C-alpha positions as CSV (number, residue, x, y, z in Angstrom):
1,X,38.1,25.0,-9.9
2,X,40.1,26.6,-7.3
3,X,37.7,29.4,-7.9
4,X,34.5,27.2,-8.0
5,X,35.4,25.7,-4.0
6,X,35.5,29.2,-2.6
7,X,32.6,30.6,-3.9
8,X,31.1,26.8,-2.8
9,X,32.6,28.0,0.3
10,X,31.1,31.1,0.8
11,X,27.1,29.6,0.3
12,X,28.0,26.4,2.3
13,X,28.6,29.3,5.1
14,X,25.5,31.8,4.5
15,X,23.6,28.3,5.3
16,X,25.1,27.0,7.7
17,X,24.5,30.8,10.0
18,X,21.0,31.0,8.9
19,X,20.4,27.6,9.8
20,X,22.4,27.6,13.5
21,X,20.6,30.9,13.9
22,X,17.0,29.0,14.1
23,X,16.3,28.5,17.4
24,X,12.9,27.7,17.0
25,X,13.4,23.9,17.3
26,X,13.9,24.5,21.4
27,X,10.7,24.0,22.4
28,X,10.1,24.1,26.3
29,X,7.7,21.8,26.7
30,X,8.6,17.9,25.8
31,X,7.8,16.4,22.1
32,X,6.6,13.2,21.8
33,X,9.1,10.0,21.2
34,X,9.1,7.6,19.0
35,X,7.9,5.3,21.8
36,X,5.2,7.6,22.6
37,X,6.1,9.1,25.8
38,X,7.1,12.5,26.3
39,X,10.7,13.7,25.9
40,X,12.7,16.6,27.1
41,X,14.6,19.3,26.0
42,X,18.4,18.7,26.5
43,X,20.5,21.0,25.1
44,X,22.0,21.7,20.8
45,X,24.2,19.3,19.6
46,X,26.3,19.3,16.4
47,X,26.2,16.8,13.7
48,X,28.5,17.6,10.1
49,X,26.4,17.5,7.3
50,X,28.2,17.0,3.5
51,X,26.9,18.4,0.9
52,X,26.7,19.4,-2.8
53,X,28.9,23.1,-1.1
54,X,31.1,21.7,0.6
55,X,30.9,20.7,4.2
56,X,28.4,21.8,7.3
57,X,28.1,22.1,10.9
58,X,24.7,22.3,11.7
59,X,23.5,22.8,15.7
60,X,20.2,21.6,16.3
61,X,17.7,20.8,19.2
62,X,19.0,17.6,21.1
63,X,16.0,15.4,23.5
64,X,16.4,12.9,25.1
65,X,13.3,10.3,26.3
66,X,13.9,8.6,29.8
67,X,11.4,5.7,29.4
68,X,13.3,4.3,26.4
69,X,16.3,5.7,26.4
70,X,16.0,7.2,22.8
71,X,17.4,10.4,22.1
72,X,16.7,12.7,18.9
73,X,16.9,16.0,16.7
74,X,13.7,16.6,15.5
75,X,15.5,18.9,12.9
76,X,17.8,16.1,11.1
77,X,13.9,14.3,10.1
78,X,12.6,18.0,8.4
79,X,15.8,18.6,6.9
80,X,16.4,15.0,5.3
81,X,19.6,14.3,7.3
82,X,17.9,11.7,9.9
83,X,20.3,8.7,10.1
84,X,22.7,10.2,7.5
85,X,25.7,12.5,6.5
86,X,24.5,13.6,3.3
87,X,22.4,16.5,2.6
88,X,19.4,15.3,0.4
89,X,20.4,16.5,-3.0
90,X,24.3,14.7,-2.5
91,X,22.2,11.3,-1.1
92,X,20.2,12.2,-4.5
93,X,23.5,12.2,-6.7
94,X,25.3,9.7,-5.1
95,X,22.4,7.2,-5.5
96,X,22.4,7.6,-8.7
97,X,25.6,6.8,-9.6
98,X,26.2,4.3,-7.1
99,X,23.1,2.8,-9.8
100,X,25.5,3.3,-12.3
101,X,28.7,2.5,-12.0
102,X,31.0,0.5,-9.5
103,X,30.7,2.0,-6.3
104,X,34.8,3.3,-6.5
105,X,34.1,4.9,-9.5
106,X,31.0,6.7,-8.7
107,X,33.1,8.2,-5.3
108,X,35.4,8.9,-8.5
109,X,32.6,10.9,-10.2
110,X,31.6,12.7,-7.8
111,X,34.6,14.2,-6.7
112,X,35.2,15.0,-10.9
113,X,31.7,16.7,-12.0
114,X,30.5,17.4,-8.4
115,X,34.2,18.6,-6.4
116,X,32.8,16.5,-3.9
117,X,34.5,13.8,-1.8
118,X,32.6,11.1,-0.9
119,X,34.3,8.0,-0.2
120,X,33.4,4.0,-1.8
121,X,32.3,2.8,1.0
122,X,30.2,6.3,1.4
123,X,28.7,5.1,-2.2
124,X,27.9,1.7,-1.0
125,X,25.9,2.1,2.0
126,X,24.0,5.2,0.4
127,X,23.1,3.3,-2.8
128,X,21.9,-0.2,-0.8
129,X,20.2,2.4,2.4
130,X,18.4,3.7,-0.9
131,X,17.6,0.2,-2.5
132,X,15.7,-0.8,0.8
133,X,14.0,2.3,1.1
134,X,12.8,2.1,-2.8
135,X,12.1,-2.0,-2.8
136,X,10.1,-1.1,0.9
137,X,8.0,1.4,-1.5
138,X,7.4,-0.2,-4.1
139,X,5.6,-3.5,-2.0
140,X,3.4,-1.0,-0.2
141,X,2.3,1.1,-3.1
142,X,2.6,-0.7,-6.4
143,X,-0.1,-0.6,-8.1
144,X,-1.0,-1.3,-11.9
145,X,0.2,1.2,-14.0
146,X,-3.0,1.5,-16.6
147,X,-5.9,0.0,-16.6
148,X,-6.4,-2.0,-19.5
149,X,-6.7,-5.8,-20.2
150,X,-4.0,-7.9,-19.9
151,X,-2.6,-9.4,-23.3
152,X,-3.9,-12.8,-24.1
153,X,-0.7,-14.5,-23.6
154,X,2.5,-13.2,-21.0
155,X,5.6,-14.7,-21.8
156,X,7.5,-15.6,-18.3
157,X,11.4,-15.6,-18.2
158,X,13.3,-16.8,-14.9
159,X,16.9,-17.0,-14.3
160,X,19.6,-17.2,-11.6
161,X,23.7,-16.4,-10.9
162,X,25.9,-16.3,-8.6
163,X,27.2,-13.5,-7.3
164,X,30.2,-12.3,-4.5
165,X,28.5,-11.6,-1.5
166,X,30.8,-10.4,1.8
167,X,31.9,-12.8,4.0
168,X,29.0,-11.8,6.8
169,X,26.5,-12.1,4.5
170,X,26.9,-15.9,3.6
171,X,27.3,-16.5,7.3
172,X,25.1,-19.9,7.4
173,X,24.6,-20.3,3.4
174,X,25.8,-23.7,2.3
175,X,28.0,-24.2,-0.9
176,X,30.1,-25.3,-3.0
177,X,33.1,-25.4,-1.1
178,X,35.3,-28.6,0.4
179,X,34.0,-27.8,3.9
180,X,30.9,-27.1,2.5
181,X,30.9,-23.1,2.9
182,X,29.9,-20.7,-0.4
183,X,31.8,-18.0,-1.7
184,X,28.7,-16.6,-3.5
185,X,24.9,-16.0,-3.3
186,X,22.4,-16.5,-6.1
187,X,20.4,-13.6,-7.5
188,X,17.0,-14.7,-9.6
189,X,16.3,-12.6,-12.0
190,X,12.1,-13.0,-13.4
191,X,11.0,-11.4,-16.5
192,X,7.7,-10.9,-18.3
193,X,6.5,-9.6,-21.5
194,X,3.6,-10.8,-24.0
195,X,4.1,-10.4,-28.0
196,X,1.0,-10.2,-29.8
197,X,2.3,-9.5,-33.3
198,X,3.7,-11.5,-35.7
199,X,6.2,-11.5,-37.6
200,X,6.9,-12.8,-41.5
201,X,7.0,-16.4,-40.1
202,X,4.7,-16.6,-37.8
203,X,7.3,-16.0,-34.4
204,X,5.6,-13.6,-31.6
205,X,7.3,-10.5,-31.1
206,X,8.0,-8.8,-28.0
207,X,5.6,-6.1,-27.2
208,X,7.3,-2.5,-27.3
209,X,7.6,-1.6,-23.8
210,X,5.7,-4.1,-22.3
211,X,8.8,-6.0,-20.1
212,X,8.8,-6.1,-16.9
213,X,11.0,-7.5,-14.1
214,X,12.5,-8.6,-11.0
215,X,15.4,-9.6,-9.3
216,X,16.3,-10.5,-5.5
217,X,18.2,-12.3,-3.7
218,X,16.1,-14.3,-1.6
219,X,14.9,-17.9,-1.6
220,X,12.4,-19.0,-4.6
221,X,10.9,-19.9,-1.2
222,X,10.3,-16.6,0.2
223,X,6.5,-15.8,0.5
224,X,5.6,-12.2,-1.8
225,X,4.3,-9.8,0.9
226,X,2.5,-8.4,-2.7
227,X,1.1,-11.1,-3.5
228,X,-2.1,-9.6,-5.0
229,X,-0.4,-6.9,-7.1
230,X,0.3,-7.7,-10.6
231,X,3.2,-6.5,-12.4
232,X,2.9,-2.7,-14.3
233,X,3.8,-2.9,-18.1
234,X,6.5,-0.1,-18.8
235,X,5.5,3.0,-20.3
236,X,7.7,3.2,-22.8
237,X,10.1,1.4,-24.9
238,X,12.9,2.6,-23.2
239,X,14.3,1.2,-19.9
240,X,11.8,-1.4,-18.7
241,X,9.9,-0.7,-15.3
242,X,10.8,-3.0,-12.0
243,X,8.3,-4.8,-10.0
244,X,8.2,-4.9,-6.7
245,X,8.7,-9.2,-6.0
246,X,9.8,-12.3,-8.7
247,X,6.4,-13.9,-7.4
248,X,2.6,-13.2,-8.0
249,X,-0.5,-14.6,-7.3
250,X,-2.9,-15.2,-10.8
251,X,-5.6,-16.0,-10.3
252,X,-6.4,-18.5,-13.2
253,X,-3.7,-19.0,-16.3
254,X,-3.0,-21.9,-18.8
255,X,0.7,-22.6,-19.7
256,X,3.1,-23.3,-21.9
257,X,6.2,-23.9,-21.2
258,X,9.7,-24.0,-23.7
259,X,12.8,-24.7,-21.9
260,X,15.9,-22.9,-23.3
261,X,17.9,-19.9,-23.9
262,X,14.3,-17.3,-23.7
263,X,14.4,-16.4,-27.2
264,X,10.9,-16.3,-28.7
265,X,9.9,-20.0,-29.3
266,X,10.2,-20.9,-32.7
267,X,8.3,-24.4,-33.6
268,X,10.7,-26.6,-35.1
269,X,10.2,-30.4,-36.3
270,X,12.3,-32.9,-34.4
271,X,13.1,-30.4,-31.6
272,X,11.0,-32.2,-29.2
273,X,9.1,-29.0,-27.7
């Protein structure tokens, strides 16, 4: 492990020196700020970046806009380190472990398997940031995965459960505590699937790869931004593909519902269904 760390450290220093020797990001003329006004070059600013090779101290050209007071380094966006201290590769690794295990376990996995020290809180922040970016991207670009006609019958499953939240996330949320406060928030899950085939008893069988799902910590009354987008059918029988929203606007449908555990309905005399 010690030899591996020294080797990675040498690679990190080589990359650090190569990037810091490139001064092409320092333009003599002003560059455009996000507000539309020109920002002037002030000097070079250092930033500590954690990478899979180790820590890097990168020096970048810093610009300041006198109109809005905003300062920025254009190279940060080019290198993929804008608003983060993790390199793009380490961000992907952190997001992966954060989505599969707890944040504390993710931190331990990064240390044991990659030799990279990322605190559990950083794993949490990175996973949440990536989740927001993915959700926003899906809301803007989610499209049907194929052009095949929808099955004659689609099945809808909905449920909700309470999960613990941080105190600041529960502010103003009514709950069941003696003082009217809440300790949990309700996460809602929606699944849509098809079941065109029947078993030997005539009970519908869920079609392999037909499930789409969505979960959100939002009110059921929240309007869907992408109301005209239907969830895609998952392409394989493995993990279902997440849809961008739990609520979709369908022009016309005829529905029959069963209240129960969510299993395939089996008509039985005397059940009242």
